[in-house]
mmCIF file of the N, C-alpha and C atoms, coordinates in Angstrom:
data_MODEL
# 
_entry.id   MODEL 
# 
loop_
_atom_site.group_PDB 
_atom_site.id 
_atom_site.type_symbol 
_atom_site.label_atom_id 
_atom_site.label_alt_id 
_atom_site.label_comp_id 
_atom_site.label_asym_id 
_atom_site.label_entity_id 
_atom_site.label_seq_id 
_atom_site.pdbx_PDB_ins_code 
_atom_site.Cartn_x 
_atom_site.Cartn_y 
_atom_site.Cartn_z 
_atom_site.occupancy 
_atom_site.B_iso_or_equiv 
_atom_site.pdbx_formal_charge 
_atom_site.auth_seq_id 
_atom_site.auth_comp_id 
_atom_site.auth_asym_id 
_atom_site.auth_atom_id 
_atom_site.pdbx_PDB_model_num 
ATOM 1   N N  . UNK A 1 1  ? 122.874 108.589 85.865  1.00 0.00 ? 1  UNK A N  1 
ATOM 2   C CA . UNK A 1 1  ? 122.453 108.698 84.405  1.00 0.00 ? 1  UNK A CA 1 
ATOM 3   C C  . UNK A 1 1  ? 122.563 110.234 84.130  1.00 0.00 ? 1  UNK A C  1 
ATOM 4   N N  . UNK A 1 2  ? 123.095 110.500 82.752  1.00 0.00 ? 2  UNK A N  1 
ATOM 5   C CA . UNK A 1 2  ? 122.810 111.757 82.371  1.00 0.00 ? 2  UNK A CA 1 
ATOM 6   C C  . UNK A 1 2  ? 121.647 112.079 81.632  1.00 0.00 ? 2  UNK A C  1 
ATOM 7   N N  . UNK A 1 3  ? 121.351 113.105 81.024  1.00 0.00 ? 3  UNK A N  1 
ATOM 8   C CA . UNK A 1 3  ? 120.333 113.700 80.599  1.00 0.00 ? 3  UNK A CA 1 
ATOM 9   C C  . UNK A 1 3  ? 119.086 113.248 81.261  1.00 0.00 ? 3  UNK A C  1 
ATOM 10  N N  . UNK A 1 4  ? 119.124 113.886 82.627  1.00 0.00 ? 4  UNK A N  1 
ATOM 11  C CA . UNK A 1 4  ? 117.703 113.906 83.362  1.00 0.00 ? 4  UNK A CA 1 
ATOM 12  C C  . UNK A 1 4  ? 117.140 115.147 83.464  1.00 0.00 ? 4  UNK A C  1 
ATOM 13  N N  . UNK A 1 5  ? 115.782 115.190 83.185  1.00 0.00 ? 5  UNK A N  1 
ATOM 14  C CA . UNK A 1 5  ? 115.284 116.539 83.269  1.00 0.00 ? 5  UNK A CA 1 
ATOM 15  C C  . UNK A 1 5  ? 113.923 116.373 84.464  1.00 0.00 ? 5  UNK A C  1 
ATOM 16  N N  . UNK A 1 6  ? 113.614 117.412 85.034  1.00 0.00 ? 6  UNK A N  1 
ATOM 17  C CA . UNK A 1 6  ? 112.374 117.519 85.750  1.00 0.00 ? 6  UNK A CA 1 
ATOM 18  C C  . UNK A 1 6  ? 111.383 118.561 85.415  1.00 0.00 ? 6  UNK A C  1 
ATOM 19  N N  . UNK A 1 7  ? 110.182 117.997 85.536  1.00 0.00 ? 7  UNK A N  1 
ATOM 20  C CA . UNK A 1 7  ? 108.879 118.575 85.269  1.00 0.00 ? 7  UNK A CA 1 
ATOM 21  C C  . UNK A 1 7  ? 107.943 119.082 86.172  1.00 0.00 ? 7  UNK A C  1 
ATOM 22  N N  . UNK A 1 8  ? 107.554 120.120 85.963  1.00 0.00 ? 8  UNK A N  1 
ATOM 23  C CA . UNK A 1 8  ? 106.435 120.598 87.090  1.00 0.00 ? 8  UNK A CA 1 
ATOM 24  C C  . UNK A 1 8  ? 105.521 121.429 86.450  1.00 0.00 ? 8  UNK A C  1 
ATOM 25  N N  . UNK A 1 9  ? 104.225 121.101 86.475  1.00 0.00 ? 9  UNK A N  1 
ATOM 26  C CA . UNK A 1 9  ? 103.263 122.135 85.549  1.00 0.00 ? 9  UNK A CA 1 
ATOM 27  C C  . UNK A 1 9  ? 102.071 122.386 86.404  1.00 0.00 ? 9  UNK A C  1 
ATOM 28  N N  . UNK A 1 10 ? 101.437 123.775 85.959  1.00 0.00 ? 10 UNK A N  1 
ATOM 29  C CA . UNK A 1 10 ? 100.477 124.422 86.865  1.00 0.00 ? 10 UNK A CA 1 
ATOM 30  C C  . UNK A 1 10 ? 99.531  124.749 85.796  1.00 0.00 ? 10 UNK A C  1 
ATOM 31  N N  . UNK A 1 11 ? 98.495  124.402 85.523  1.00 0.00 ? 11 UNK A N  1 
ATOM 32  C CA . UNK A 1 11 ? 97.543  124.721 84.477  1.00 0.00 ? 11 UNK A CA 1 
ATOM 33  C C  . UNK A 1 11 ? 96.561  126.031 84.900  1.00 0.00 ? 11 UNK A C  1 
ATOM 34  N N  . UNK A 1 12 ? 95.957  126.965 83.853  1.00 0.00 ? 12 UNK A N  1 
ATOM 35  C CA . UNK A 1 12 ? 95.342  127.853 84.509  1.00 0.00 ? 12 UNK A CA 1 
ATOM 36  C C  . UNK A 1 12 ? 93.879  127.204 84.893  1.00 0.00 ? 12 UNK A C  1 
ATOM 37  N N  . UNK A 1 13 ? 93.411  127.776 86.076  1.00 0.00 ? 13 UNK A N  1 
ATOM 38  C CA . UNK A 1 13 ? 92.230  126.987 86.721  1.00 0.00 ? 13 UNK A CA 1 
ATOM 39  C C  . UNK A 1 13 ? 90.949  126.912 85.602  1.00 0.00 ? 13 UNK A C  1 
ATOM 40  N N  . UNK A 1 14 ? 91.128  127.967 84.928  1.00 0.00 ? 14 UNK A N  1 
ATOM 41  C CA . UNK A 1 14 ? 89.678  127.793 83.713  1.00 0.00 ? 14 UNK A CA 1 
ATOM 42  C C  . UNK A 1 14 ? 89.919  126.555 82.914  1.00 0.00 ? 14 UNK A C  1 
ATOM 43  N N  . UNK A 1 15 ? 90.911  125.823 82.745  1.00 0.00 ? 15 UNK A N  1 
ATOM 44  C CA . UNK A 1 15 ? 91.243  124.969 81.888  1.00 0.00 ? 15 UNK A CA 1 
ATOM 45  C C  . UNK A 1 15 ? 91.268  123.437 82.511  1.00 0.00 ? 15 UNK A C  1 
ATOM 46  N N  . UNK A 1 16 ? 91.505  123.867 83.883  1.00 0.00 ? 16 UNK A N  1 
ATOM 47  C CA . UNK A 1 16 ? 91.552  122.305 84.483  1.00 0.00 ? 16 UNK A CA 1 
ATOM 48  C C  . UNK A 1 16 ? 90.331  121.258 84.275  1.00 0.00 ? 16 UNK A C  1 
ATOM 49  N N  . UNK A 1 17 ? 90.761  120.211 84.265  1.00 0.00 ? 17 UNK A N  1 
ATOM 50  C CA . UNK A 1 17 ? 89.845  119.063 84.113  1.00 0.00 ? 17 UNK A CA 1 
ATOM 51  C C  . UNK A 1 17 ? 89.223  118.737 82.732  1.00 0.00 ? 17 UNK A C  1 
ATOM 52  N N  . UNK A 1 18 ? 90.274  119.447 81.785  1.00 0.00 ? 18 UNK A N  1 
ATOM 53  C CA . UNK A 1 18 ? 89.770  119.476 80.411  1.00 0.00 ? 18 UNK A CA 1 
ATOM 54  C C  . UNK A 1 18 ? 90.902  118.332 79.673  1.00 0.00 ? 18 UNK A C  1 
ATOM 55  N N  . UNK A 1 19 ? 91.921  117.772 80.468  1.00 0.00 ? 19 UNK A N  1 
ATOM 56  C CA . UNK A 1 19 ? 92.795  116.891 79.887  1.00 0.00 ? 19 UNK A CA 1 
ATOM 57  C C  . UNK A 1 19 ? 93.953  117.839 79.310  1.00 0.00 ? 19 UNK A C  1 
ATOM 58  N N  . UNK A 1 20 ? 93.945  119.002 79.745  1.00 0.00 ? 20 UNK A N  1 
ATOM 59  C CA . UNK A 1 20 ? 95.306  120.028 79.262  1.00 0.00 ? 20 UNK A CA 1 
ATOM 60  C C  . UNK A 1 20 ? 96.577  119.441 79.907  1.00 0.00 ? 20 UNK A C  1 
ATOM 61  N N  . UNK A 1 21 ? 96.364  119.080 81.049  1.00 0.00 ? 21 UNK A N  1 
ATOM 62  C CA . UNK A 1 21 ? 97.622  118.844 81.833  1.00 0.00 ? 21 UNK A CA 1 
ATOM 63  C C  . UNK A 1 21 ? 98.346  117.670 81.267  1.00 0.00 ? 21 UNK A C  1 
ATOM 64  N N  . UNK A 1 22 ? 97.378  116.616 81.121  1.00 0.00 ? 22 UNK A N  1 
ATOM 65  C CA . UNK A 1 22 ? 98.268  115.396 80.473  1.00 0.00 ? 22 UNK A CA 1 
ATOM 66  C C  . UNK A 1 22 ? 98.742  115.727 79.137  1.00 0.00 ? 22 UNK A C  1 
ATOM 67  N N  . UNK A 1 23 ? 98.159  116.307 78.172  1.00 0.00 ? 23 UNK A N  1 
ATOM 68  C CA . UNK A 1 23 ? 98.668  116.783 76.935  1.00 0.00 ? 23 UNK A CA 1 
ATOM 69  C C  . UNK A 1 23 ? 100.142 117.589 77.213  1.00 0.00 ? 23 UNK A C  1 
ATOM 70  N N  . UNK A 1 24 ? 100.220 118.445 78.078  1.00 0.00 ? 24 UNK A N  1 
ATOM 71  C CA . UNK A 1 24 ? 101.269 119.429 78.345  1.00 0.00 ? 24 UNK A CA 1 
ATOM 72  C C  . UNK A 1 24 ? 102.510 118.428 78.743  1.00 0.00 ? 24 UNK A C  1 
ATOM 73  N N  . UNK A 1 25 ? 102.124 117.349 79.934  1.00 0.00 ? 25 UNK A N  1 
ATOM 74  C CA . UNK A 1 25 ? 103.209 116.610 80.003  1.00 0.00 ? 25 UNK A CA 1 
ATOM 75  C C  . UNK A 1 25 ? 103.605 115.556 79.144  1.00 0.00 ? 25 UNK A C  1 
ATOM 76  N N  . UNK A 1 26 ? 102.792 115.074 78.284  1.00 0.00 ? 26 UNK A N  1 
ATOM 77  C CA . UNK A 1 26 ? 103.232 114.284 77.227  1.00 0.00 ? 26 UNK A CA 1 
ATOM 78  C C  . UNK A 1 26 ? 104.092 115.085 75.956  1.00 0.00 ? 26 UNK A C  1 
ATOM 79  N N  . UNK A 1 27 ? 103.612 116.235 75.913  1.00 0.00 ? 27 UNK A N  1 
ATOM 80  C CA . UNK A 1 27 ? 104.272 117.096 74.842  1.00 0.00 ? 27 UNK A CA 1 
ATOM 81  C C  . UNK A 1 27 ? 105.752 117.286 75.156  1.00 0.00 ? 27 UNK A C  1 
ATOM 82  N N  . UNK A 1 28 ? 105.841 117.954 76.505  1.00 0.00 ? 28 UNK A N  1 
ATOM 83  C CA . UNK A 1 28 ? 107.183 118.436 77.046  1.00 0.00 ? 28 UNK A CA 1 
ATOM 84  C C  . UNK A 1 28 ? 108.087 117.211 76.951  1.00 0.00 ? 28 UNK A C  1 
ATOM 85  N N  . UNK A 1 29 ? 107.237 115.987 77.425  1.00 0.00 ? 29 UNK A N  1 
ATOM 86  C CA . UNK A 1 29 ? 108.508 114.805 77.567  1.00 0.00 ? 29 UNK A CA 1 
ATOM 87  C C  . UNK A 1 29 ? 108.827 114.596 76.034  1.00 0.00 ? 29 UNK A C  1 
ATOM 88  N N  . UNK A 1 30 ? 108.091 114.474 75.335  1.00 0.00 ? 30 UNK A N  1 
ATOM 89  C CA . UNK A 1 30 ? 108.390 113.931 73.840  1.00 0.00 ? 30 UNK A CA 1 
ATOM 90  C C  . UNK A 1 30 ? 109.365 115.076 73.404  1.00 0.00 ? 30 UNK A C  1 
ATOM 91  N N  . UNK A 1 31 ? 109.221 116.271 73.554  1.00 0.00 ? 31 UNK A N  1 
ATOM 92  C CA . UNK A 1 31 ? 110.128 117.474 72.997  1.00 0.00 ? 31 UNK A CA 1 
ATOM 93  C C  . UNK A 1 31 ? 111.409 117.207 73.608  1.00 0.00 ? 31 UNK A C  1 
ATOM 94  N N  . UNK A 1 32 ? 111.574 117.103 74.957  1.00 0.00 ? 32 UNK A N  1 
ATOM 95  C CA . UNK A 1 32 ? 112.639 116.847 75.648  1.00 0.00 ? 32 UNK A CA 1 
ATOM 96  C C  . UNK A 1 32 ? 113.312 115.871 75.347  1.00 0.00 ? 32 UNK A C  1 
ATOM 97  N N  . UNK A 1 33 ? 112.794 114.452 74.991  1.00 0.00 ? 33 UNK A N  1 
ATOM 98  C CA . UNK A 1 33 ? 113.434 113.154 74.616  1.00 0.00 ? 33 UNK A CA 1 
ATOM 99  C C  . UNK A 1 33 ? 113.968 113.644 73.173  1.00 0.00 ? 33 UNK A C  1 
ATOM 100 N N  . UNK A 1 34 ? 113.161 113.918 72.399  1.00 0.00 ? 34 UNK A N  1 
ATOM 101 C CA . UNK A 1 34 ? 113.601 114.186 71.061  1.00 0.00 ? 34 UNK A CA 1 
ATOM 102 C C  . UNK A 1 34 ? 114.849 115.276 70.840  1.00 0.00 ? 34 UNK A C  1 
ATOM 103 N N  . UNK A 1 35 ? 114.425 116.395 71.207  1.00 0.00 ? 35 UNK A N  1 
ATOM 104 C CA . UNK A 1 35 ? 115.366 117.504 70.845  1.00 0.00 ? 35 UNK A CA 1 
ATOM 105 C C  . UNK A 1 35 ? 116.530 117.864 71.809  1.00 0.00 ? 35 UNK A C  1 
ATOM 106 N N  . UNK A 1 36 ? 116.281 117.417 73.117  1.00 0.00 ? 36 UNK A N  1 
ATOM 107 C CA . UNK A 1 36 ? 117.302 117.411 74.163  1.00 0.00 ? 36 UNK A CA 1 
ATOM 108 C C  . UNK A 1 36 ? 117.954 116.193 74.699  1.00 0.00 ? 36 UNK A C  1 
ATOM 109 N N  . UNK A 1 37 ? 117.797 115.152 73.957  1.00 0.00 ? 37 UNK A N  1 
ATOM 110 C CA . UNK A 1 37 ? 117.970 113.626 74.055  1.00 0.00 ? 37 UNK A CA 1 
ATOM 111 C C  . UNK A 1 37 ? 118.044 113.390 75.873  1.00 0.00 ? 37 UNK A C  1 
ATOM 112 N N  . UNK A 1 38 ? 116.957 113.750 76.569  1.00 0.00 ? 38 UNK A N  1 
ATOM 113 C CA . UNK A 1 38 ? 116.633 113.489 77.547  1.00 0.00 ? 38 UNK A CA 1 
ATOM 114 C C  . UNK A 1 38 ? 116.237 112.159 77.772  1.00 0.00 ? 38 UNK A C  1 
ATOM 115 N N  . UNK A 1 39 ? 116.617 111.369 78.468  1.00 0.00 ? 39 UNK A N  1 
ATOM 116 C CA . UNK A 1 39 ? 116.517 110.046 78.885  1.00 0.00 ? 39 UNK A CA 1 
ATOM 117 C C  . UNK A 1 39 ? 115.641 109.543 80.071  1.00 0.00 ? 39 UNK A C  1 
ATOM 118 N N  . UNK A 1 40 ? 115.286 110.563 80.869  1.00 0.00 ? 40 UNK A N  1 
ATOM 119 C CA . UNK A 1 40 ? 114.536 110.396 82.205  1.00 0.00 ? 40 UNK A CA 1 
ATOM 120 C C  . UNK A 1 40 ? 114.228 111.512 82.670  1.00 0.00 ? 40 UNK A C  1 
ATOM 121 N N  . UNK A 1 41 ? 112.874 111.639 83.047  1.00 0.00 ? 41 UNK A N  1 
ATOM 122 C CA . UNK A 1 41 ? 112.116 112.919 83.273  1.00 0.00 ? 41 UNK A CA 1 
ATOM 123 C C  . UNK A 1 41 ? 111.450 112.588 84.726  1.00 0.00 ? 41 UNK A C  1 
ATOM 124 N N  . UNK A 1 42 ? 111.737 113.420 85.614  1.00 0.00 ? 42 UNK A N  1 
ATOM 125 C CA . UNK A 1 42 ? 111.223 113.226 87.262  1.00 0.00 ? 42 UNK A CA 1 
ATOM 126 C C  . UNK A 1 42 ? 110.008 114.206 87.597  1.00 0.00 ? 42 UNK A C  1 
ATOM 127 N N  . UNK A 1 43 ? 109.109 113.831 88.314  1.00 0.00 ? 43 UNK A N  1 
ATOM 128 C CA . UNK A 1 43 ? 108.151 114.772 88.542  1.00 0.00 ? 43 UNK A CA 1 
ATOM 129 C C  . UNK A 1 43 ? 107.900 114.519 90.134  1.00 0.00 ? 43 UNK A C  1 
ATOM 130 N N  . UNK A 1 44 ? 107.742 115.573 90.705  1.00 0.00 ? 44 UNK A N  1 
ATOM 131 C CA . UNK A 1 44 ? 107.468 115.190 92.350  1.00 0.00 ? 44 UNK A CA 1 
ATOM 132 C C  . UNK A 1 44 ? 105.847 115.977 92.380  1.00 0.00 ? 44 UNK A C  1 
ATOM 133 N N  . UNK A 1 45 ? 104.924 115.122 92.944  1.00 0.00 ? 45 UNK A N  1 
ATOM 134 C CA . UNK A 1 45 ? 103.379 115.374 92.900  1.00 0.00 ? 45 UNK A CA 1 
ATOM 135 C C  . UNK A 1 45 ? 102.998 115.465 94.321  1.00 0.00 ? 45 UNK A C  1 
ATOM 136 N N  . UNK A 1 46 ? 102.188 116.377 94.715  1.00 0.00 ? 46 UNK A N  1 
ATOM 137 C CA . UNK A 1 46 ? 101.350 116.405 95.946  1.00 0.00 ? 46 UNK A CA 1 
ATOM 138 C C  . UNK A 1 46 ? 100.406 115.156 95.647  1.00 0.00 ? 46 UNK A C  1 
ATOM 139 N N  . UNK A 1 47 ? 100.607 114.372 97.021  1.00 0.00 ? 47 UNK A N  1 
ATOM 140 C CA . UNK A 1 47 ? 99.761  113.175 97.401  1.00 0.00 ? 47 UNK A CA 1 
ATOM 141 C C  . UNK A 1 47 ? 98.284  113.440 97.176  1.00 0.00 ? 47 UNK A C  1 
ATOM 142 N N  . UNK A 1 48 ? 98.092  114.815 97.556  1.00 0.00 ? 48 UNK A N  1 
ATOM 143 C CA . UNK A 1 48 ? 96.358  115.169 97.662  1.00 0.00 ? 48 UNK A CA 1 
ATOM 144 C C  . UNK A 1 48 ? 95.883  115.573 96.202  1.00 0.00 ? 48 UNK A C  1 
ATOM 145 N N  . UNK A 1 49 ? 96.905  115.646 95.144  1.00 0.00 ? 49 UNK A N  1 
ATOM 146 C CA . UNK A 1 49 ? 96.643  116.343 93.984  1.00 0.00 ? 49 UNK A CA 1 
ATOM 147 C C  . UNK A 1 49 ? 96.241  115.053 93.067  1.00 0.00 ? 49 UNK A C  1 
ATOM 148 N N  . UNK A 1 50 ? 95.041  114.401 93.040  1.00 0.00 ? 50 UNK A N  1 
ATOM 149 C CA . UNK A 1 50 ? 94.606  113.233 92.528  1.00 0.00 ? 50 UNK A CA 1 
ATOM 150 C C  . UNK A 1 50 ? 94.838  113.436 90.797  1.00 0.00 ? 50 UNK A C  1 
ATOM 151 N N  . UNK A 1 51 ? 94.336  114.656 90.485  1.00 0.00 ? 51 UNK A N  1 
ATOM 152 C CA . UNK A 1 51 ? 94.306  114.808 88.940  1.00 0.00 ? 51 UNK A CA 1 
ATOM 153 C C  . UNK A 1 51 ? 95.552  114.665 88.476  1.00 0.00 ? 51 UNK A C  1 
ATOM 154 N N  . UNK A 1 52 ? 96.354  115.505 88.917  1.00 0.00 ? 52 UNK A N  1 
ATOM 155 C CA . UNK A 1 52 ? 97.925  115.575 88.616  1.00 0.00 ? 52 UNK A CA 1 
ATOM 156 C C  . UNK A 1 52 ? 98.483  114.017 88.654  1.00 0.00 ? 52 UNK A C  1 
ATOM 157 N N  . UNK A 1 53 ? 98.429  113.271 89.683  1.00 0.00 ? 53 UNK A N  1 
ATOM 158 C CA . UNK A 1 53 ? 98.811  111.857 89.579  1.00 0.00 ? 53 UNK A CA 1 
ATOM 159 C C  . UNK A 1 53 ? 98.180  111.318 88.512  1.00 0.00 ? 53 UNK A C  1 
ATOM 160 N N  . UNK A 1 54 ? 97.112  111.266 87.973  1.00 0.00 ? 54 UNK A N  1 
ATOM 161 C CA . UNK A 1 54 ? 96.507  110.563 86.989  1.00 0.00 ? 54 UNK A CA 1 
ATOM 162 C C  . UNK A 1 54 ? 97.048  111.278 85.579  1.00 0.00 ? 54 UNK A C  1 
ATOM 163 N N  . UNK A 1 55 ? 97.327  112.400 85.535  1.00 0.00 ? 55 UNK A N  1 
ATOM 164 C CA . UNK A 1 55 ? 97.886  112.960 84.472  1.00 0.00 ? 55 UNK A CA 1 
ATOM 165 C C  . UNK A 1 55 ? 99.227  112.253 84.028  1.00 0.00 ? 55 UNK A C  1 
ATOM 166 N N  . UNK A 1 56 ? 99.918  112.447 84.946  1.00 0.00 ? 56 UNK A N  1 
ATOM 167 C CA . UNK A 1 56 ? 101.445 112.029 84.849  1.00 0.00 ? 56 UNK A CA 1 
ATOM 168 C C  . UNK A 1 56 ? 101.308 110.154 84.614  1.00 0.00 ? 56 UNK A C  1 
ATOM 169 N N  . UNK A 1 57 ? 100.531 109.674 85.220  1.00 0.00 ? 57 UNK A N  1 
ATOM 170 C CA . UNK A 1 57 ? 100.363 108.360 85.012  1.00 0.00 ? 57 UNK A CA 1 
ATOM 171 C C  . UNK A 1 57 ? 100.171 108.184 83.507  1.00 0.00 ? 57 UNK A C  1 
ATOM 172 N N  . UNK A 1 58 ? 98.944  108.819 82.995  1.00 0.00 ? 58 UNK A N  1 
ATOM 173 C CA . UNK A 1 58 ? 98.481  108.599 81.724  1.00 0.00 ? 58 UNK A CA 1 
ATOM 174 C C  . UNK A 1 58 ? 99.343  109.015 80.822  1.00 0.00 ? 58 UNK A C  1 
ATOM 175 N N  . UNK A 1 59 ? 100.462 109.704 81.043  1.00 0.00 ? 59 UNK A N  1 
ATOM 176 C CA . UNK A 1 59 ? 101.480 110.159 80.106  1.00 0.00 ? 59 UNK A CA 1 
ATOM 177 C C  . UNK A 1 59 ? 102.655 109.423 80.089  1.00 0.00 ? 59 UNK A C  1 
ATOM 178 N N  . UNK A 1 60 ? 102.446 108.384 80.998  1.00 0.00 ? 60 UNK A N  1 
ATOM 179 C CA . UNK A 1 60 ? 103.484 106.970 81.025  1.00 0.00 ? 60 UNK A CA 1 
ATOM 180 C C  . UNK A 1 60 ? 104.531 106.953 82.236  1.00 0.00 ? 60 UNK A C  1 
ATOM 181 N N  . UNK A 1 61 ? 104.224 107.981 83.111  1.00 0.00 ? 61 UNK A N  1 
ATOM 182 C CA . UNK A 1 61 ? 105.248 107.942 84.300  1.00 0.00 ? 61 UNK A CA 1 
ATOM 183 C C  . UNK A 1 61 ? 104.903 107.009 85.190  1.00 0.00 ? 61 UNK A C  1 
ATOM 184 N N  . UNK A 1 62 ? 105.648 106.358 86.008  1.00 0.00 ? 62 UNK A N  1 
ATOM 185 C CA . UNK A 1 62 ? 105.504 105.405 87.081  1.00 0.00 ? 62 UNK A CA 1 
ATOM 186 C C  . UNK A 1 62 ? 105.841 105.862 88.283  1.00 0.00 ? 62 UNK A C  1 
ATOM 187 N N  . UNK A 1 63 ? 104.972 105.694 89.169  1.00 0.00 ? 63 UNK A N  1 
ATOM 188 C CA . UNK A 1 63 ? 105.076 105.922 90.482  1.00 0.00 ? 63 UNK A CA 1 
ATOM 189 C C  . UNK A 1 63 ? 106.407 105.248 91.112  1.00 0.00 ? 63 UNK A C  1 
ATOM 190 N N  . UNK A 1 64 ? 107.340 105.976 91.607  1.00 0.00 ? 64 UNK A N  1 
ATOM 191 C CA . UNK A 1 64 ? 108.509 105.436 92.251  1.00 0.00 ? 64 UNK A CA 1 
ATOM 192 C C  . UNK A 1 64 ? 108.411 105.432 93.726  1.00 0.00 ? 64 UNK A C  1 
ATOM 193 N N  . UNK A 1 65 ? 108.378 106.475 94.291  1.00 0.00 ? 65 UNK A N  1 
ATOM 194 C CA . UNK A 1 65 ? 108.453 106.496 95.895  1.00 0.00 ? 65 UNK A CA 1 
ATOM 195 C C  . UNK A 1 65 ? 107.663 107.443 96.544  1.00 0.00 ? 65 UNK A C  1 
ATOM 196 N N  . UNK A 1 66 ? 107.368 107.655 97.520  1.00 0.00 ? 66 UNK A N  1 
ATOM 197 C CA . UNK A 1 66 ? 106.705 108.350 98.352  1.00 0.00 ? 66 UNK A CA 1 
ATOM 198 C C  . UNK A 1 66 ? 107.915 109.478 99.009  1.00 0.00 ? 66 UNK A C  1 
ATOM 199 N N  . UNK A 1 67 ? 107.536 110.749 99.249  1.00 0.00 ? 67 UNK A N  1 
ATOM 200 C CA . UNK A 1 67 ? 108.667 111.468 99.882  1.00 0.00 ? 67 UNK A CA 1 
ATOM 201 C C  . UNK A 1 67 ? 107.959 112.551 100.983 1.00 0.00 ? 67 UNK A C  1 
ATOM 202 N N  . UNK A 1 68 ? 108.741 113.096 101.663 1.00 0.00 ? 68 UNK A N  1 
ATOM 203 C CA . UNK A 1 68 ? 108.009 113.942 102.667 1.00 0.00 ? 68 UNK A CA 1 
ATOM 204 C C  . UNK A 1 68 ? 107.077 113.282 103.518 1.00 0.00 ? 68 UNK A C  1 
ATOM 205 N N  . UNK A 1 69 ? 107.374 111.949 103.969 1.00 0.00 ? 69 UNK A N  1 
ATOM 206 C CA . UNK A 1 69 ? 106.236 111.462 104.846 1.00 0.00 ? 69 UNK A CA 1 
ATOM 207 C C  . UNK A 1 69 ? 105.067 111.010 104.122 1.00 0.00 ? 69 UNK A C  1 
ATOM 208 N N  . UNK A 1 70 ? 105.029 110.875 102.711 1.00 0.00 ? 70 UNK A N  1 
ATOM 209 C CA . UNK A 1 70 ? 104.123 110.552 101.963 1.00 0.00 ? 70 UNK A CA 1 
ATOM 210 C C  . UNK A 1 70 ? 103.157 111.767 101.535 1.00 0.00 ? 70 UNK A C  1 
ATOM 211 N N  . UNK A 1 71 ? 103.546 113.104 101.857 1.00 0.00 ? 71 UNK A N  1 
ATOM 212 C CA . UNK A 1 71 ? 102.873 114.341 101.381 1.00 0.00 ? 71 UNK A CA 1 
ATOM 213 C C  . UNK A 1 71 ? 103.173 114.432 99.890  1.00 0.00 ? 71 UNK A C  1 
ATOM 214 N N  . UNK A 1 72 ? 104.469 113.875 99.382  1.00 0.00 ? 72 UNK A N  1 
ATOM 215 C CA . UNK A 1 72 ? 104.548 113.859 97.869  1.00 0.00 ? 72 UNK A CA 1 
ATOM 216 C C  . UNK A 1 72 ? 105.126 112.715 97.367  1.00 0.00 ? 72 UNK A C  1 
ATOM 217 N N  . UNK A 1 73 ? 104.833 112.504 96.040  1.00 0.00 ? 73 UNK A N  1 
ATOM 218 C CA . UNK A 1 73 ? 105.173 111.127 95.338  1.00 0.00 ? 73 UNK A CA 1 
ATOM 219 C C  . UNK A 1 73 ? 106.076 111.653 94.158  1.00 0.00 ? 73 UNK A C  1 
ATOM 220 N N  . UNK A 1 74 ? 107.059 110.566 93.918  1.00 0.00 ? 74 UNK A N  1 
ATOM 221 C CA . UNK A 1 74 ? 108.050 110.772 93.009  1.00 0.00 ? 74 UNK A CA 1 
ATOM 222 C C  . UNK A 1 74 ? 107.559 110.078 91.695  1.00 0.00 ? 74 UNK A C  1 
ATOM 223 N N  . UNK A 1 75 ? 107.322 110.423 90.722  1.00 0.00 ? 75 UNK A N  1 
ATOM 224 C CA . UNK A 1 75 ? 107.060 109.716 89.370  1.00 0.00 ? 75 UNK A CA 1 
ATOM 225 C C  . UNK A 1 75 ? 108.585 109.915 88.622  1.00 0.00 ? 75 UNK A C  1 
ATOM 226 N N  . UNK A 1 76 ? 108.437 108.866 87.671  1.00 0.00 ? 76 UNK A N  1 
ATOM 227 C CA . UNK A 1 76 ? 109.409 108.652 86.617  1.00 0.00 ? 76 UNK A CA 1 
ATOM 228 C C  . UNK A 1 76 ? 109.374 108.343 85.292  1.00 0.00 ? 76 UNK A C  1 
ATOM 229 N N  . UNK A 1 77 ? 109.724 109.114 84.368  1.00 0.00 ? 77 UNK A N  1 
ATOM 230 C CA . UNK A 1 77 ? 109.489 108.408 82.879  1.00 0.00 ? 77 UNK A CA 1 
ATOM 231 C C  . UNK A 1 77 ? 110.791 108.144 82.329  1.00 0.00 ? 77 UNK A C  1 
ATOM 232 N N  . UNK A 1 78 ? 111.058 107.006 81.930  1.00 0.00 ? 78 UNK A N  1 
ATOM 233 C CA . UNK A 1 78 ? 112.396 106.428 81.233  1.00 0.00 ? 78 UNK A CA 1 
ATOM 234 C C  . UNK A 1 78 ? 112.267 106.363 80.060  1.00 0.00 ? 78 UNK A C  1 
ATOM 235 N N  . UNK A 1 79 ? 112.889 106.746 78.791  1.00 0.00 ? 79 UNK A N  1 
ATOM 236 C CA . UNK A 1 79 ? 112.894 106.545 77.558  1.00 0.00 ? 79 UNK A CA 1 
ATOM 237 C C  . UNK A 1 79 ? 114.022 105.470 77.296  1.00 0.00 ? 79 UNK A C  1 
ATOM 238 N N  . UNK A 1 80 ? 113.622 104.288 76.637  1.00 0.00 ? 80 UNK A N  1 
ATOM 239 C CA . UNK A 1 80 ? 114.534 103.517 76.298  1.00 0.00 ? 80 UNK A CA 1 
ATOM 240 C C  . UNK A 1 80 ? 114.935 103.483 74.939  1.00 0.00 ? 80 UNK A C  1 
# 
């Protein structure tokens, strides 16, 4: 599939827990889809990072598969 992007975020510790990560993920995803015609976005999240996993799920990403023996999890957002 063409037009695939990868996303990785790291928010400033002073704003963590305020929902900013979710907003950044959602905004990047929408801009990438609209302006760059991205059809799919991949994220790799550490399995111990519960807040990040929740942010990606809230932004519409689906859990795809565990990686590195379960230490990381692959998420994917597909635009139809």
